[in-house]
N, C-alpha and C positions, 0 to 999 in steps of 0.2 A: 504494500500500500504506500502510495506517495504522499508525503506530508505537504502542507501548504508552503513550508520553507523550501523544500526540494523543488516544487513547481515554480516558485519565485526565482530560484537560482537558475533553473532551466530557461525560463523566459528571459531573464537578464542576459544569460550567455547567448541566446539566439539573437537578442537585440544588439549585442555588441558585435555580432558577426554579420548583421544585415548590411548589405551594400559593400562588403569587403571581399576583395578578389586577390588571389595570388597571380601575379603576372610573370610570364616567362617568354623566352624567345625560341622559335624554331626557324632556322634560317635567318632571314632579315625581317620577319614579321613578329609582332607582339600578340600574345594570347593571354586570356585570363580565365581562371576557374574560381568558383565560389569557395571561399576559405572554409566554409562550414563542412566541406567534403574532404579537406586536407587534414591528414593525420600528422605527417612529418615530411621533411625533405632530407634525403640522404645522398651521399656520393655513390658513384658506381661501385658495384661489387660483383663478385662472381655470379654469373647467371647460368643455371643448368637448363640446357635445351630440352624441350619436350617434343617428341616426334608427332607428326601429323597435326600441327597447329598452323594457323595462318602465319605468313612471313612477319607480320607486325607483332605477333606474340613471341617475344624473344625467349621465353622460358619462365623459370621460377627462381626466386631467391629465398634464402633462409634468413629471415629477419627476426633475430632474437627467439629462435625456435619455432617461428610460424612460417609456413610455406606460402609465398605470395607470388601470383602470376605477374609478369612484367610485360608491358605493352610499349613499343616504341611509337610515340605519337607521330614522328616524322613518317614512318612507314604506314601508319594507319591513315594518314592524309595522302598517301600515294606520292610522297616526295622522294627525292633521291636519298639513298642511305648516306650516312656520314659516320666517320670513325668517332668513337667516344674519346673524350679527352678529360683533362682535369676539371673542366667547367661543366661537363655533362652531369646532370642530376637525375635522381629518381624522386618524383613527387608521389608519396604514398597517399592514396585516397580511399575513403570508405563510403560505400553507398549500398543500400539494400542488402545488408549482411555480407557484402563482398568487400574485400580489401585487395587493391591492385596497385602496382607500381607503374608510374607513367614516366618514361624516359623522355627528357627534354634537353635541348642544347644548353640552355642556361636559365637559371631562375633570376628574376629581377627583384620584385618587391611586392608588398601588400599595399593595395590602393583602395580608396573609397571611390566607388563608381555608383552613384545613386541611380535608381530606376529611370528617372527623367533624362539621364545622360546615355541611355542605352536605346538604340534604334533597332527595331526588328530587322532581321536579315532575310526575310522570305524571298526576296528577289534574287538571292545568291544560292538558293538551296540546290542547284543542279551542278555546281562546280565541284571539283574534287575536294573531299573533306568538309564541304560546307554544310552537309546535312547534320554535322555535329556542332554547328555554330548557330546560336539562338539570337545573336544580336551583335551590334557594333558599339562598343563603349567609347564615348568621347571623353578623353582626359587631356585637358589643356588643348594643345594643338595636335595631339596624337590620337590614333585609333587603336583600340585593343579589340581583337576578335574574341567574343565571349563564347566559351565552349560549354555545351550542355553535356555534363559528365555522364548522365544517364544514357544518352544516345551513344556517346563515345565508347562506353564500356559494354553496353548490352545490345546495340543494334548490330544484327548479323554476326553475333559473336557467341555461338553455342559452345565453342571450345573454352572460352574464358569462363563461362558459367559452369562448365564441367570441371575445370580446374578448381574453382572455388568450392564447388559441391564436394569434391573429393577431399579437399582440405578440411571441410567442416565435419566429415564423417569420422575423423580420427578420434 
């Protein structure tokens, strides 16, 4: 049973995360995901390949005893592969009882992007990777492509769901 104090703390935490986005680079473009889905950011580590998964699923990592699938966002967006370097990061996200690592070129910062500064991107939904983009966030004179983490993780990705299901069966 949840106490009123726990509910207040939960509501306060959700309030502090409202309009906050973690921004990162892939190639020369800036992207953003809701901070509420981000668990942590880690450097690259050994990835164990898993057979018969899409090219963008790089494999799994062992993060403090938990097996987590890893997706290369660059490949998910059908961009040219790039060698990982010291700036390459894994953004660990949690959504719908699934934890997944997202490989990005570099992480930038956490920004406030209010709803009124986000324009819907429906006119772009047919380009590569754009079905994962729900809007264009305007920050000063820059544009951040706003990623829908749900679509990114679960659209056409039965293998990812299977990896997460097997991890939960342990």
